[in-house]
N, C-alpha and C positions, 0 to 999 in steps of 0.2 A: 505908530501910524497914528494920523491925525482923523481918518474916516470913523463914522458911527454909524449902525443900523439906524433906519428913520424908522422912529416908532408910532410919527405925527400920521396923519393922510396925507399922503403923496403928492401933493400940488407939481402936476403938470399935467400937459396935454391928455386926456384919461381916453382918448381913441386907443380899440384896440392896437398892440404890438405883436408884428411878425419878426420872431427873430431866426436866423438863419444861419448865421456863424456863433462861436465864441471871441471876446473880445482881452483874454486873457486873466487873469487872476485877482483878486485883491489879497492875496498874501504873497505875489509875488511882484505886484505891480503897483508900483504908488498910485494913492489914491489920495490926494492932498483936498479936503476941503468938498467934499461931494459931499450928496443927498441919496442917500442909499435906499432904493424898496426892495425889500427880498421877496424871491420867489419860493415859497418851500416847496421843497421835494423830498419823496421817499425812498429808500435808497435801491428802491427796485423799480422805479422812475430814472434810474440815471442813464437807461442805455434805452430808451424809448426814442425814435427817432421822429413822430409827432407827437405832440402831449399840448392839451391846454387846460391851463389854471388861470388863477385869479391871484397878482400880487398882493402881500401885505397891506399896500397901497392903494385896494383897489382897481390896480390895472389886468384888464384883460389882456393875456398875452397869448401866443402862440405858437410854440416851440416845432422847424419845420426841418429836421436836420436828415437832408433824404438822400445825400450821395454817402455817409459815413455816420456813423455806432459816436453820439453826440460824446457820451463817457463825460457826462457831468458830474465835477467837483465841487465841494462845500466852497464857497469864493468864488466863484466862474461869474466874468462879468459877461452878461449877453447882451444890454444892450445901454448904448452912453450916447446922452444929448445932453452941451450944455453941463450944467452943473449937478445934473442928476445921473444916476443909473443904476437896470434890475440886473442885482445878483442871487446867483443859485445859494439857499439856507438848506442844507440838511437836517432833515427833523429826524432827532434821534429815535433810535428804537429798543426795543427791550429786547438785551439778547444773551447768550450764555457766551461768558468771557473763562477760558481756561489756558493756565499757564503750564504747558506740558514739561514733567520734570527731566524730560529725558530726550534723544531723539525717536528713540523705540514707541515714549509715551506718543508723540507726535506722529508717527509715523500708522498706528494702530489707530488715534482718533481719527487722522485723516480718513482711511480707510470706512472705518464707520460713517463717516458725514460724507463718503462719497456714493457711500452706496443707498443714501437714502437719497443724492441728488438734491442736495443742501447747499445752497451759497456758501463761502466760508470767504474769511473777513482778516485782515492783520493788523492790527498796530501795535510797535516795538515787539517786544517777547511776548506777546497773547494771541492767541487765536478768539475770532471772534464768531459766532451764529447768531442769523437772528431764532430769536427763540424758538422752539419746537417744544413742545411738552413729551414725546416719546424718548426724542432723544436725550432732553433732562434726563427723565428718569431712567434711560441707561446709562446715561454716563453718570449719574446719583450712584446706582448699584455696583454701576464697574470701579469706585470710589476715586473717582478722575477728581480732583480739586478746582470747581467749579464755583463759580458766583453768576449773577445776574442784576445787571445795570441798566440804564438806561445810555446808550454811545449811537455816534453817528458813526453809520459802517461806513468808511470814507476809503479805505484800501480790498479792492477784494482779489483773491487770488487770481491769476486769466487759468482761463477753462483748456487756451492750447499754451504748449511748451517749444521752446524753439529748441530743437538740438544741442547746440554749441552756446550756453547759459556759461558766463562766468560770474563762478562766485565766490573764489577765493580771497581770502580774508574778511568775509561777513558772515560774523558769529549769529546774525539773528536767525530766529526760527524757520522763516519759508528758505534763509538761504542755506540750514541747510538739510531740508525736507526736500526741496526741490530736485537736487540731485537724485533724489532715490526715486522720484515719480518719474524721470529720464532712463532710467535704465529700463 
């Protein structure tokens, strides 16, 4: 890819920008020779329908997704004009990272996390939870193999499960745990 994050002052009309929809994602759309200004977003802000922020380049931005959950993702294109665009950049956060060794360990872990009403994310074969000291202490005492890292929480588990989910042929942890939550 030939795009780059714009680190200097973003030179375009600095009037406030109202954003009501997304225009794709830089990781799946060609973004050649564009000047990119980033809108830093915390993991817990990705579902907010109304959000007021300032981009790294100093542009005041208002997001108004009134008819639907925006479900902002890292790299979402929020605004584009000429050769300039505003793109979501997820801010890494301190997380507890766990790679369960068995389906039973994953199920027990999910039970503990669900009892605490904490959000759960996945990335490859790892489960990620925003850092929570009481959960961290419990997991250490239970001898789970955990580590603490700064990561972007990009792939949340959905809170609702469809009754007819097809997971055949998928060996990832989410694919193994999902059928257990349906029954």
